[in-house]
N, C-alpha and C positions, 0 to 999 in steps of 0.2 A: 486533503489534499482537495484544493478550488479550481472547478475546473478553467478556471482560467489561466492556470498556471500548469496544466499538462501540458507533457511534453511540448514546451515553450525552448523556442531558441530565441537570444537574444545576442543583434548584432549590435555594438558597440562602435557608436563611428568615432565620440570625443571629440578629438582635435586631427582625426583624420581629414574630418572636412579643410584642413589647412587654411581656415580664413575664409575661402572661396564659397560661395555661394552655387556656383557650377559645378565645381568639383564636387560637393555634396552631393546634390542632385544627382549624378552620375553615378556615385556610390548607390545610392536609395535603388537606381531604375535597375542595378546590376544585381541586389539582394532579392528585389521585386520577384527579377526571372528565375534565380535560384528558389526561392520559398513557390512560387508556382510550379517549377519543373517537380519539387519532389513533394509537394502534397503539404509542405508544414504550416504549423501555427508559429509564425515570427516576428516581433518586435525590434525595431529601429531606437539607438540610444543615444541620446545627444547628453551634453552633461553642459550645467547652467552653472555661472557664478557672475555675484553682483561688482566686477571687476573694481568699481569705484571705491566701496568700502571692502572688497576681501582683502584686499591688499594693502599693507601697512603706507600710507603716504612718503613713507622714509625712504620705502625700496621701492616705487616705482621709477622704471626703467635703469634700475643696476642690473649687470651680469652674471655677477656674481652670487645669485640666489638662483638653487636648481628651480626651475618650473614656471617662474616668474614670468621670464622671457618668453617662453612657447604660449604661456595662457593669455600675454597680451596681443602678440604677434598674430595670434590666429583669432584674434576676438572677434566673432562678429554682430550684427545689430541683432535687436530681437526681432525684428520684422523678418528677418532670413533666418532665423532660429526658427520661425510657427512655419515661413514655406516650406521647410526642411521636412517640419512634422505635418504637414498640411500634403506634403509630395508622398511621404510615408501612406497616408491615410487614404489616399487615392488611388495606390498600389497594392491595397488590401496588407497592409503591414500594420502591427499595433504599435503604438507609439510611448516614446518610456523615457524619463529624464531622470538623471543625476542630479539634485539643486545640492549646491554647496556652501548653502547659505538661507536664511529665513528670506528675505526676497526674491531669490530665486524659488522658493518652494510657490509664494506667490504669484511667481513668471510663469510656471508651470501649471498652474491652477489656470490660470486667463488663458491657456494656451488649451487648456482640454487633453492635458495627457491621460493615456488610461492609468499607467503605471508610474509610481514613483520610487527611485535606487534610491537606497543606501553604503554610498562610499565606502570601501574597510577604513580609512582614515575619520569618518564621520559616524561608525558605529557607536561609539560613547559619547559624541558631540550632544550632549540631552535637550541645550536649546533648541538645540536644529532638529530634534529628534520630536521635541512636543511638536513641534510646527506640520513635521511631517505626517503624526500624527493627527491632528486636528483637522487635515486635510480632507481625510476619510477617504485615499484613494490605496487601490493595490499597492503592499508595498513589497518590494524586496531588499533582503540587506545581506552585504558582502561581508565575512567574515576573517580576511587576510591579515594575519598578525595579530589576533584575539584569542585568549584562554577562553576555555569551556566557561570559566566565572562569570569572563565579559558575555557570551552569549547568550549563557545562564539570564543575566541581568537584561540583554537585549530582548529575549523572547519573553521574560515577565513586563515588561515596558508596554511592547505591544499587545499582550493579551489585555493589561488593566484600563487599557487604553478603549479596547474594543475592535480593535483592528482586524477583520474576521480575516481577509482575504490576506496573509502576510507566509513569504517566503525566504527561506537562509541560502546564501552562496557559500559552499568550502571553497575557499581563495587562497592562494601563494601570493604575496606581495611582493615577488621578486618580478624582473621584465628582462629578458624571459626566466623561467621557471625550469631549472634544473629537475630533470626525471625524478632525482633521487630525494629532491624536499617536497612534493607533492602529494605523498600520504592521505591518500585517497580510503584509508581505513577510518580516519575521522570525519569523510562525509558521510561512511554509514554509520556509524556512534552518532552522527548528528541526526540521522532517519530512525533510529532506536529510542534518542534519548529525546526529540521533538515531536512526537507520533500524529502532533496534528497541525505539523507545521512543512507548507512543502520543500522541500530540499532539493538543490543542485550544485552545480560545478561552473565554476567562473575559471575559464583556461588562460593560463598566461604562457604556457610551456610554447615551444619552436614550432613556427606556421605548417611546416611539416610532420608535425608530430601526430601520427593517428590514435595510438594501440593507446593513451590516455582518458580519449573521450569514450572511447570501446569498453575499455573498463568503468568511466563515471557510469556511463546507462548502464551497465549489468549488474552494479553496485545499486541502483536504485533510482542516480540521481532523475529528474524531472522537467528543471530546467538548466540549457544548456547555455553559455555567455562566453562570446568570445569578441575579441578585436579585432574591428574589422578597416580595410582602406583600400586604396587605389594608386596603383603606380602610372607616374606617367613623368614625360621628360625632364619636367620642372619639379614632382616630388616623388622621394623614394618611400618605402615603405620599413617601417620602423623591426627590429626583431623579432617583433612578437605579435604583430599586426598579420592578418590574413588578407588576400588578394582574391578575388572571385573564384579566381579555378581552385584556390586553398580551400576556398568556405565550402564550393562545391564539392570539395571531395571529405570534408568534415562532417559535411552533414549528412552524406550518402554512407560516412562509415558510423554514424549515431544510427540513423532510419534504419540500417543491416543490420547494429548489433541489439536495436527494439525487436525487430521481426525474428531474433534469434532467442533472445529473451521472453517473448510477451509471453504471457499466460492467459490461452482463451477463455477456461471457468476457472472455478473453484476448483472440481475437483477437473480428473486428468481425462482429457479427448480423446480417445482411441479410434485413428485412424482405419477405416476397413481394412486397407489395403498392409498397416500396420499388423493388423489382426492375423489376417490370412499368412503374412509372415513367419508368425509368430509358430501357427498349428503347424503350418508344413516342418518346421524343427522341432516339434513337441513328439513325446513319445506315446504311442495309444498302450491297451494293457491289450494283450492277446491269450490265448491257453495255453498251457504247456503241455495239456493231453484231454482225451476226450471228457465231458465236465456235466452229468444231471443237474435237471432242473433243482433246485432244493440246497445245493450243495453250496457249502460254505466257501468262500474265491480266499483261500490262504494263498499267503505267499509262495506255496510250493506247486501251487495250480495256475500260476502264471505267469509271466515275463512282460518285459514292455521294451519295446522297441519302435522306430520311427518307419515306415511314415505312418500318420493315420489313415487306415483304408475307407472307413466309413463315416460320412458325417456327423451320426449320434454313438459315435462309438467313446467309452471311458478312456480317458487319459489316463498317464500316470499321476496328476495332480490329486485327480476324481476320486482316484481309487483309495480304499481303504478294506483293510482282510475282514470285516464286517460284513462285505457283500454278499448277498445269498443269491445263485443263480436263479433267474426268472424263467429260463431255460435253457434247452440242450445246445450243448455248445462241443462242437467238432477240435482235435488239435491244430493249432495255429489259426482259429478263428479269431474275429476279434470282439471281446466283450463288451458287451452294450448294458451293462447294469450299471450302475453307478451311485454313491454311498448316498448314506439318506442325508437332507439338508437338516439335522434334526433341529429342537430349540437348542440346544448347548452349540453346536456351529452359530444361527440367530445369536446368541447371547454373547458370542466370543467377539465376532464380528461387531458389534453395538459398545463392550467396550473400548476392543483396540481406536474405534474413531474416538472416542470420547476421550482415552489418552491423548489423543496426536492432539485432536483440538486443546485440550490442556495444556499440552507441552509450545502446540503453534502460541498459545497464548500468554506463554511462561508464567503459566501458575504452578506454585511447587504444592504439593499436600502434605509432606512431612511425611511422618510413620503411624500417626495417630489420627485413623478415622473410621468411618466403616461405610457400606456403599450398599446404598437400593434401587430397583429398579421399578420406579411404578407404571404397571402397564394396565391402563383402567379398560381396555377390552381386551384383553390377552397380550401375551407377549411376542404374538406373530403380528398385531397389530403397532406394536412398541414403536417405530419408526413414523408411524401416524400421529397416534397421542400416547403420552408421556413424557416422562422426563428422570434421571440418574441423582439422587442427591446423596450427596457428601455430606455424612453427618462429622461436624469437627468436634463441637462443645454442646452438651445439654445438659445445664444446670437451671438456675434461674433465670439464666438469660440461653441463649441459642444461638448455635452459627453451622450454616450448611453451606453447601456452595450445589450449586443447580447445574445441570448440562443438557443442553436441548440440542439435539441435532436439527440439521436443515429438515424444513419445512413440518417440523413438531409442534403439536399443540396438548394444551392440558386443560382438563374439561372443567365447569364453572362450580364452582367452590364457597364454601365457607368455614369459618373455625369459630367456636364458640369461648373455646380461652386463650386463643395465641394470635398476639396482634404480631406483625410483621413487617418488614420494611426489605424493600428489592434494592440492591443497587446490582448494578450493570458492572461485569468486569471485560466482557469480548464479543461482538457481535452485533444483534438486534433482538428488542424483545417487545412486543403490543402486548403489553397489560391493561385489561379491563376490571374497574373497579364500579361497582353499583350501577354501571352502563357506561361511564365513563372513560375513553377511550386515549392510554399514555402511549407515544410511541420510544422508548428507551433506547439509550445505543450508551458506549461506554462510557462512564461514570455519571450517569444519572440515577436520582433515586426517586423510591417509590412507597409509600406506607400504605398498606394495608389493615385497618383497623379491626375488634372485634368486632364478628358478626356480621364482616362486608365481602356481599359474593363478586368475586373475583376469578377471573380466567386468564391465561395466558397463552404467546402462541409464539414463534420464533420465523422467519423467510431465511435468512443464511447463517442457523445456529447463534448459539449461545451460552455464553457461560454467567452466571450471577449468583451473590452472595445475600445471602437470606439471612437475617438478624432479628431474633424475635427473642420472645419470652416463651418459658421451656414448650417442647414442641413435645405432647400427649398423645400418643397409639389413639386410634379413633376419633380424634378432635374435626376431623376433615367431614363438611354433610354437602355429599354432591346432590344438586340439584337431578342429574340423570340418576333414577331409580333402579335402572341396570346397575347403575355401578354401587350406588347406594347400598343395594343390596347385600354385597360380596363383603365377605369378612375383608378386613383388610390385608392380610396374608394372601389373599386370591387375587388382590391386585398389587404385590410387591412379592419381586424376587430379592433376597438378602444373598449378597454376593460374599464369599470369605475370602476370597481372593483377587486381586486384581488383576 
């Protein structure tokens, strides 16, 4: 996702300036106030058409063709459109233009707009898209009335032309759009289908409908677009545009939902108040009878009850029947001994996290594989130094998956017989080969030749594919002699079950 599109509101003025510059300026002033009050990043969007060439000469002035009369009656000179954009910039808003023809792209560029927009009706207008792509501006395309075959073509079109800042909006081209036609599930599919594209929602539902924007934000929409206007004695709002008060409510609903859905960090952050509340409701372990030091605390010797009476008391979740009393206990006394956090528990937690990472990345292993934990400085240091290797194929060619937990590194080594290529499937990997650093993300490839010294590490966690010649045990030669002197089985734990 490009930062420019993150949590971006787009206010579509279109013809709601009603062909009057004063009216358009009043709308911009109202929108700027809303953006300031809610501390949002917002863009005002206008529509550009070179009407003298856009409309066929034979249809100019005819009232029987929808839209043409409206386009002509609300026409503003180019200088007035520029005035509106300059007013938006002066108010702290970004500027955005939907050009409907090539001449309008050129005009938008001369007006130095921040973002170009592709309307749904233009989403497969390849001559126009060529001009838009060549402009080199951040671009957002609406997808109303477009199948996934169309959208696939649009995404690939802009990717092949190296338009790096690109977004898509799920959109229903009905004005206003009935609730049953909105189908936000398609937006969620777009998020999954195009992970390198910022996805949002262009709203055409009724102006008082707030549930849709809440749902869109909850499902991951980053860009939110809405038609806006200003009702006056002379001008009425259409059935799908929002007045300033409705815009304020719409923005507030989106922002509140973002707050509710916000993920602060990759791992869950447990507020102290929450931890205290849960502990107050948890059961502590107490002695059913007098217990002597050295006795095993089996189930007949303890019971579980709330509240926990001392800070260091064993809880029901920490209890195991193998705990041995380290002191004498009286009947009903709180048990202070807890189960040993053994290597087995440590390994089990590692396995659980690795399986969750694979599931989150949608990497399916199948049924035929073997697993080993490489722990070069002992299993207790695995979370700092190590890697989980999943062997899938090892013939004249070899395929493995590597799973690294956040913050892990793998020490410098080389292979005498094996050549290998790393491809990143998920996350980040910093691979250092013969002193040259490669910062890799999903999709990136890097070759490590025979005899080349290399090490790797990850910041946020990584899943990578290693494709190589035959993998031979003992073919890894480590720079650190502490590791090099170990038998391979001393630095590896082979898992029989997953």
